[in-house]
N, C-alpha and C positions, 0 to 999 in steps of 0.2 A: 676607128670612123673611118667611114668611106660612102663615097655615093653609089647607088646602083640604081635600076630602072626594074620596075614590075611588069607584071607580063603585060598590062593596059599601054606599057610605053611610059607610063609617067615615073619621073626621077623620084628619090627617096635619099633623104640621108640616115644611115643607121649606126648608131653608136652601141656599143656593148659596153657593160658596164663591170666593174672589179668584182673578185670575188668574196670582198670583204662587205661590200653593198650590197650583195646578192644574198649571202647569207642573214643580211636584216632585213630580208624581204623586199629589196628592189628586183627589178626584172634583169631578166639575161641580157634585154636589149632594147630597145626604141627606135621605132620608126618612125620620120616626119616626113610628110609629104611636102615637096618643093613647089606643088601646084603648076606643073610643066612638063611638057614632053621634047622641050627643046634642049638639049644636052648645054651651049654656052651658058645660058641663061641658069639653069639646073648648076652648073659650076660655080658661076659667083655666088649664087644663093645658097650653096653647100656652106662655103667658105664661112658666110654669115652665120649661119643656124648652128654649125661647129662649133665656132668661138662662143657662142650664147651659151649652147649648151655646157661646155666644159667649165665656162664662169660659174654657171649653178651648181654643177657638180663639185666644183673645188669649194664651195660653201657649204657644203653636204657635212655636218658635226653629227654628236653622239645621239644628240635631242632630235634631230630632222628624222620625220616619219616619211615613209614613202607616199601618204596621198598629200602631203605637204608639199613635196617637192614635185610631186606632178603638176599641182594646182598654179606652183610659181614659174615652171615651165610652159604649161599651157599661155599662162598669162604672156609672158614673154615672147613665146613663139608667135603668137596672134599681134602683138604689136610689130613684130620685125615683119611679119607677111604685110601688114598694111603700109610699109615702106617699100616692099618690092617694087621695081621698075615698071610700070605700068605699060610703058610702050611695046614691052613684048606681050605677046599674044597669053593669057593664061587659058590652056585647054582642057583642063580637068574638071570635070563639073561636079565639084564636091564642096559642100557649103562649107564655109569657114567655122567650125563649131570646137569648143575647147575640147569635148567629149572626143572627139574626133583625132586629136592631134598625138596622142601616145597610144600605140594599139597593145602593147605588153603591160602594161603599170597594174599590179592587183586594185581591184576596186575596193575601196574603205568608205563605205556611204555612209557620212552622217555619224561616224562612231564617236564616242565619247573619249576624251583624253582620262582616263582612270589610270592610277598609279595599282601595281600588283597588290603592295601589301593594304590599300586599301579596299579592293576588290576582294579579296580576300577574307577582311574583317566582317564585310557585308555577307560575302557566303555564307561564313559561320553562323553568321547571328538569322539568316535566313533557314538553313538546314537546322538548326538549334528547335526552330519552330513547327518541325515537323515530328513525328513520332519515331523519334530515333534515340538512341541510345547516348548519351553523354559521350563515352567513352567512343564510339562509331565517329560521333563530330570530331573530336579531340584527334584521333588518328589520322581522319580527312586532312586535318587542317595542317598536322605535322609532316605529311606527305607533300602537300602543296608548298608549305615552306623550304621543304628540301628542293624543290623544284627552282623556286624563286632567289635562293641561295647562290644555289652553284649554276643557272643560267645568267644571272648577273645583271638581268633585266630590270627594268625600272617601271614602264607602262604595259597595260596588259596587250595593247594592240600592234607592240614590238614584236611581239611572240609569233613564230613562224612555224611553218613546218621545218624547215630547218634547224631550230632552237630546239623543237620537239626531239627531232633524231637523234641531234647531239646529245640530248639529256637521255635517250634510250639509251645510246653506248655508253655513257657515263654508269647508268644503273648497270648495265651487263660486266662492266669492269670492276665493279664494287662488290662481288663477291655473293651477292642476295642469291637464294632461289630463283626459280624461274616464275613459280607462284606469287612470290612475294613482290618481283619486279613488274608481272602482270599488274599486279594489285595497286602499285605505286601509280602507273601508267593511267588505271581505272579512276584511280582517284583525281589525278589531275583534268584527265579528259572530261569527268561530270564538273569540274568546276569551269573548263574553258565553255564548256555547254551553257553553263550558267550564264556564262559572262556574253557570251551571243544572245541570250535571252533578254539581258540587261542592256543589250546594244553598247557594248563595250568594244566588240571586236565583231569582224562580219562572219568570220569562219572559225570553228574547233582546230585548231593546228594538230592536236592527238589523235583526231577521228581516224587517220589512216594508219595510224603508225605500227610498224607491225612489230610481235614481240615472241619471237621464234623462242621454241624452248631447247636450247642447246647442250643442255646437261642431260637428256634424257630424249625415251622413245614415244612418248605421249603425253596428253594433258596433265595426268595424275602423276607422273613419274615423280616428281619432286615430293610428293606425299608418303609419308612413312605409314605405314599399318603395323599392325602387329603379327609375328608370325607364330606360326602355332608352337613350335620350339620355345619361343620367347614367353608366349602366354604360360604355356607349364612351366616353364623355368620363374616364374612370377608366382602365381598360384600355389605350387607347390613348394617354395621357400619357407624357410623358417621364419624369415625377416618377416614376411606376407603374414603366416598365421599368426606372429606376434602382435601383429595391428590389432587395435580395438575393432568391435563389430560394425561400427558407422564405415570406416575407411574399407572393410573388406565389401560390405554392402553397396558403396558407393561405386566400386570399382566393378563389381559383378552386373550392375545396372548399366555403367556407362559400356559394359563390354556387349550385354544383350540386348539393350533397347537402345542402342547407336544417339542417346541422346548428348546434348553439349552438356561439359562440366559443370556451367553454372547453371543449366538448366534442372542438374539431377541435385545438386548441393542446394538449390534452393527450396526444394519440395518440402511442402505440411504433411502432417499426417493426412487431412482431409483432402488431399489432392490423389490419396489412393481411392478410389470410387469402385463402384460397380454398375457397368453400362452391358443390357442383353444377356447378362448372366456372366459377366466375365468381368473378372478385376483388372482395372485399367487404371493408368496414368493419365492424370488430367494436366498438361503442362499449361500453367497459366503465370499472370500477374497479379493476381487479384489481392496478393497480401502487400504490407509494406515492406518496400525495397526489395519486392521482388520485380524482376527485369526480364523482358523476351527480346529477342535479336529483331524479330519483324512479326508482322500479324500472321503469317503462317506458320509462325513456332508454336502459338497459341491451338491445341490439339488434344485428340483423347487417344491413346493408344493402348492397348490390351498388354498385359505383363507375358513377358516370355514363359512359354511352359517351362524351361530350364529354371528360371527364378522361382517360379511356383514348387516345382519339386526340391530344391533347395532351401524352402521354408520361407520364403520372402514376404508371405503373410503373416506367419506366426512373429515374424521380427517387426511388422508393423503394428501390429496388434499390442507389442511387448511396449511399444513406445507410444501408443494411442493414449490419449486422455480425454478429458470430457470438454475440453477447449482444443481446438486447433493448435498445434505446436510443430517447430520444425523436425522434420523427419531424422534428419542427421545432426550432427553436433558442429554445423558449420554456421559460422555469422559472416554477415556482410562485412567488408573492410575496405578501407581506402577511398580516394577520390571517385572510384566506380562503384562503389558497395558491389563489390566482388566475394562471389560465396566461393569460389572455387580455389581462391589462390593458397589458402593453407594445404589443400588436398593436391593441388598440384606439386607443391614443394614437398610434401611428403611421399608423392610418388617418386619424383626424382631424387631424393635420397635412398629410397629401397632399390630403384633401380641401379644405383652405383654400388649399394651392397651387393648385387647378385651379377656385377661385372658386367650390366649394360651401360657402357660409358657415353656421357653426355657428347654431343652435336654426330652421333650414330647410333641413337635408340630411337623409340616410339615414344610419344607422351601421353598424356593423360586424352586430348583430342583425337590422339590415333586411336582409340577403341571406335570413336563414331567412324573413321574411316575402314576400319575394319568392318566391322558393322555392313558397311554401305558396299563393299566390296564383295563381302558375301553373298549379298541378296543380289548384286550385280553378275555373279557367279552361275546362282540360279537362275537366272534370267528374269527377275521379277519387274515387272512392267515398272518403269521410272515412275510414271504417275503415284503407283502404290510406293514407291520407295520415297517420294516427296512427301507424301502425307504420314509415313510413318516416322521421320525425320524432320520433319517442320520446314521442308524447303519450298520455297515458290514455286510453283506447278508452269513450267516453262512453255508446256502447250496453250494456247491462248482458248481453245475449245474447253479443254477439261479445266483451266484454271480459273476461266472466267463464267462458266455455265455448268459444267459437271459438279455433282454431290459428291460428298465424301463417303468413301469406301467404310459399310457398318463394322463395327468392333470385330464380328463372327469372323468376316472375310480376312481382315487382318491378323486377326490370330491364326488363321488357315496357315497366312504366309509365314509368319514367324515359326510357326511350328514345323515348314517345310525345312528349315534351315539346320 
């Protein structure tokens, strides 16, 4: 702490905070005007002000919030100013307002004191009312709980950018992929954005937290696709040929349509339709326990010409009956009504059989990455890719106002692969 003179010759007391307090959201320093340009007066007032600030700082404990400290300090400083010796002229024309005492304390305007765990419970209830899969809501909750556990913070308002950076560093040290770390930070940022809207905190502390990919060269470097030699090894293996027709067709649909495993495994016979003279797949959630990731996942896409040549229509006709029934031998199971769990487990065991070992092999979801990557290599427009695979249209103009491409146009793009 020390006395310094501003450019307008007014004297201030400047006091810096300890690093432990700065990490909790307290400012780097505070500057308190002594309301005089006369150094002898400023020296006396500096002693009084400094002592008062030190006493208040010593009272700070784990439950003390920056805005509470600011209010107490403003009140104490104004009490002391009223006792200043008025025989000396006060030469600085600044009204003595509490909000002008401290220049660098972060503003926390009328935020509520809410426990992080209580805020999370309310957040989960709010998300559950949206058209979001239960599994997605649980995943959000799990990731936010991870932050609460490791940050050891109690109230929402205690969370600072320093807390966010420390948590980011923790994620980087725990060995997850860049993509997973990014999703953790996105989930927690979504939570604090909601907290801002609920007036639990003034600013989202995660909004500007960087998450560089140190393990690769690009945004998709952590994603694994099937290489040509791996696909040949899989499809031509005796283990694959020994599988039933359902497993084989699910694999081929995943590869040539780029659909999510859950979307594929939950198909019904009447989801194979004709549109514009083409055989198409209608990805939807009209049947009991069918689920879609989002509104964009509901789509009609033409069947890839290679699947047609391989006899996919004959397969559908062999399963067809008077009443709609599941196209494959998959059933929803578990808490999330997961249609694809059994298939994914079978694919994993088969991959091990052909020496594609765990942690170093593509998965069922990797067929989707392979499909998208092939479209990218062919320089297919991103809006077309989004419609084929059920992604959100990121471009506002196309996403909000543009109409979907006709089946014939999409079929031509598939035929070019």
